[in-house]
C-alpha positions in Angstrom: 16.2 1.2 20.9 15.9 4.1 18.5 14.0 3.8 15.2 17.2 4.0 13.2 18.8 1.2 15.1 15.7 -1.0 14.6 15.8 -0.3 10.9 19.4 -1.3 10.8 18.9 -4.5 12.8 16.0 -5.6 10.6 17.9 -4.8 7.4 20.8 -7.0 8.6 18.4 -9.8 9.5 16.8 -9.8 6.1 20.0 -9.5 4.2 21.4 -12.4 6.1 18.3 -14.4 5.0 19.2 -13.6 1.3 16.8 -10.7 0.8 19.3 -8.6 -1.1 18.9 -5.5 -3.4 15.2 -5.5 -4.0 14.2 -3.0 -6.8 10.5 -2.6 -5.7 8.6 -3.0 -2.6 5.0 -4.3 -2.9 2.4 -3.6 -0.2 -0.6 -5.8 -0.8 -3.9 -4.9 0.7 -7.0 -6.8 1.8 -7.6 -9.9 -0.4 -4.8 -8.9 -2.8 -2.0 -10.9 -1.3 -2.3 -13.7 -3.8 0.0 -11.8 -6.1 2.9 -12.7 -3.9 2.3 -16.4 -4.6 3.4 -15.8 -8.1 6.9 -14.6 -7.0 9.6 -17.0 -8.2 12.7 -18.2 -6.6 11.3 -16.8 -3.5 12.3 -16.5 0.2 9.4 -16.4 2.5 9.4 -15.3 6.3 6.6 -15.1 8.7 6.2 -11.7 10.2 6.4 -13.3 13.6 10.1 -14.3 12.8 11.3 -10.8 11.8 12.7 -8.6 14.5 10.9 -5.3 15.1 8.2 -6.2 12.6 4.6 -5.8 13.3 1.7 -8.5 13.2 -1.2 -8.6 10.7 -4.5 -9.5 12.4 -7.0 -8.7 9.6 -8.8 -11.2 7.4 -7.2 -11.3 3.9 -3.8 -10.5 5.2 -1.5 -13.6 5.3 1.3 -12.0 7.5 4.3 -13.1 5.3 7.2 -11.2 3.7 8.0 -12.6 0.3 11.2 -11.8 -1.6 12.1 -12.9 -5.2 11.5 -12.4 -8.9 8.3 -11.1 -10.4 8.1 -10.1 -14.0 12.0 -10.1 -14.1 12.3 -7.6 -11.2 13.6 -8.2 -7.6 10.7 -7.5 -5.3 10.0 -7.5 -1.6 6.3 -8.1 -1.0 4.2 -7.5 2.1 1.5 -10.2 2.1 -0.6 -8.2 4.4 -0.1 -4.7 6.0 -0.4 -3.2 9.4 -3.1 -0.8 10.3 -3.3 2.0 12.8 -6.7 0.7 13.9 -5.3 -2.7 14.9 -3.6 -0.7 17.9 -0.3 -0.3 16.0 1.8 2.8 16.3 2.4 4.7 13.1 6.1 3.7 13.5 5.0 0.1 13.3 2.5 0.8 10.4 5.2 2.4 8.2 8.3 0.4 9.4 8.3 -1.8 6.4 8.7 1.1 4.1 11.7 2.3 6.0 13.2 -1.1 5.7 12.4 -1.3 2.0 14.5 2.0 1.5 17.3 0.8 3.6 17.5 -2.5 1.5 17.8 -0.4 -1.7 14.3 -0.3 -3.2 13.9 2.5 -5.7 10.1 2.6 -5.5 7.0 0.9 -4.0 3.7 -0.3 -5.3 1.1 0.2 -2.6 -2.3 -1.3 -3.0 -5.6 -1.3 -1.1 -9.2 -2.3 -0.9 -11.3 0.8 -0.7 -14.9 2.1 -0.7 -15.9 3.9 -3.9 -17.2 7.5 -3.7 -16.9 8.1 -7.5 -16.6 4.5 -8.5 -18.5 1.2 -8.0 -17.4 -2.3 -6.9 -14.8 -4.0 -9.2 -13.1 -0.8 -10.4 -9.3 -0.5 -10.2 -8.5 3.1 -9.4 -4.9 4.7 -9.9 -4.4 7.0 -7.1 -3.3 10.5 -8.2 -3.1 12.0 -4.7 -4.5 11.6 -1.2 -6.2 13.4 1.5 -5.1 12.7 5.1 -8.1 12.6 7.4 -6.5 10.4 10.1 -5.7 13.4 12.2 -2.1 12.0 12.5 1.2 11.8 10.7 4.0 9.3 11.0 6.7 11.8 10.7 5.8 13.4 14.1 8.7 13.1 16.4 12.5 13.2 15.9 13.3 13.4 12.2 15.4 10.6 10.6 17.9 13.1 8.8 19.5 10.1 7.0 16.2 9.3 5.2 14.8 12.8 4.4 14.1 16.4 5.4 12.2 17.6 8.4 9.4 19.1 6.1 9.1 16.8 3.0 7.4 17.9 0.0 4.1 16.0 -0.8 3.4 17.7 -4.2 4.4 14.6 -6.2 3.9 11.8 -3.7 2.4 9.5 -6.3 5.0 9.6 -9.0 3.8 10.9 -12.4 5.9 8.7 -14.5 4.8 5.6 -12.6 1.1 6.7 -13.2 1.8 7.0 -16.9 3.5 3.6 -17.1 0.4 2.2 -15.2 -2.0 3.7 -17.8 0.1 2.3 -20.7 0.1 -1.2 -19.1 -3.6 -1.0 -18.5 -4.3 -0.1 -22.2 -2.0 -2.9 -23.3 -4.2 -5.4 -21.3 -7.4 -3.8 -22.4 -8.3 -2.8 -18.8 -10.0 0.4 -17.7 -7.8 2.0 -15.1 -9.7 4.9 -13.5 -8.0 7.6 -11.7 -8.9 9.4 -8.4 -7.9 10.9 -5.0 -7.7 8.4 -2.1 -8.9 9.7 1.3 -7.4 8.0 4.3 -9.2 7.6 7.7 -8.3 5.6 10.7 -11.2 3.2 10.9 -12.1 0.6 12.1 -15.7 1.8 12.0 -16.9 2.5 8.5 -17.8 6.0 7.5 -21.2 7.6 8.0 -23.2 8.8 5.1 -22.7 12.4 6.2 -18.9 11.8 6.3 -18.9 10.4 2.7 -21.0 13.3 1.4 -18.3 15.6 3.0 -15.4 13.5 1.4 -17.2 13.6 -2.0 -17.4 17.4 -1.6 -13.6 17.5 -0.9 -12.9 15.6 -4.2 -12.2 12.0 -3.0 -12.9 9.2 -5.3 -12.2 6.5 -2.8 -12.0 6.1 0.9 -10.0 3.6 3.0 -8.1 2.9 6.3 -4.5 2.5 5.1 -2.0 3.8 2.5 -1.7 7.4 3.6 0.9 6.8 6.4 3.0 4.4 4.2 3.1 7.0 1.3 4.0 9.8 3.6 7.0 7.9 4.8 7.9 6.8 1.3 7.9 10.4 0.1 10.0 11.4 3.0 12.4 8.6 2.2 12.7 9.6 -1.5 10.9 6.5 -2.7 8.8 6.7 -5.9 5.2 5.4 -5.4 2.5 3.8 -7.5 -0.8 3.5 -5.7 -3.8 1.4 -6.9 -7.1 1.0 -5.1 -9.4 -1.9 -5.6 -12.8 -0.5 -5.2 -14.7 -3.3 -3.3 -18.0 -1.6 -2.3 -19.8 1.7 -2.5 -19.1 3.9 0.5 -21.7 4.6 3.1 -24.9 6.2 1.8 -24.4 4.6 -1.6 -25.4 1.0 -0.6 -27.5 -0.3 2.2 -24.8 -1.7 4.5 -21.1 -2.3 4.6 -19.1 -5.3 5.7 -15.6 -6.7 5.5 -16.8 -10.1 3.9 -17.8 -8.1 0.8 -14.4 -6.5 0.6 -12.7 -9.9 0.6 -15.2 -11.3 -1.9 -14.9 -8.5 -4.4 -11.1 -8.5 -4.3 -11.2 -12.2 -5.0 -13.3 -11.5 -8.2 -11.0 -8.8 -9.5 -7.7 -10.1 -8.5 -6.9 -11.7 -11.8 -7.0 -8.3 -13.6 -5.2 -6.8 -10.6 -2.4 -9.3 -10.8 -1.9 -9.1 -14.5 -1.8 -5.3 -14.3 0.9 -5.2 -11.6 3.0 -7.7 -13.3 2.7 -5.8 -16.7 3.6 -2.5 -14.9 6.7 -4.0 -13.2 8.1 -5.1 -16.6 7.9 -1.4 -17.7 9.0 0.4 -14.7 
């Protein structure tokens, strides 16, 4: 079955379940999925019940697709994403973004938990751009001409007007929203101190194991993008050890500010 046929099949399935005309897609990273619990008049599907959909196997990812109203907007939220390091193909990792576009989303809000290079734990970082260090690209293979061009421009992958709206929302809430470049790696091993030093030299403010493939596909599909990293730990070389438990714990501490920020942004977008 071709990718385009899979997209159309999944689109038809979700529309039959009542997931109609979402305005925004939300991709909620490690420990950040609780925002989906605040969606009203919601329809919830387990990933395992959706045709052609991947499965989430990482702690902090609930594995549910949630549709409904949030801040007066129709949203489709991924309560947990798929990662390349789980053994998924990049087609599977980015498939939800394709479906969001097919369903009619105008933009996506992509979030992640990340290690800080320029920022410490508890920081919310607005992503201004990214560096793809995965050594891969989800657009390799036959191009989906109905979605976008063979060689999409990535100059404005993170939509400037969305970033301006995010900063205005943060100011309204009295939150400090830092800005920086996100560098994506495959994982699942954490980076070495030498790698982090190299990434710092390249200008990265945060490093993580997601987001880049989804944003590439979003840009190809003509979707506007807002990206926010929750900095959950210092990257390697800046603290004595790294572990996923700390990631989930810190996101739990900052999720109140995170949720308020996203909800306020949605009102203004």
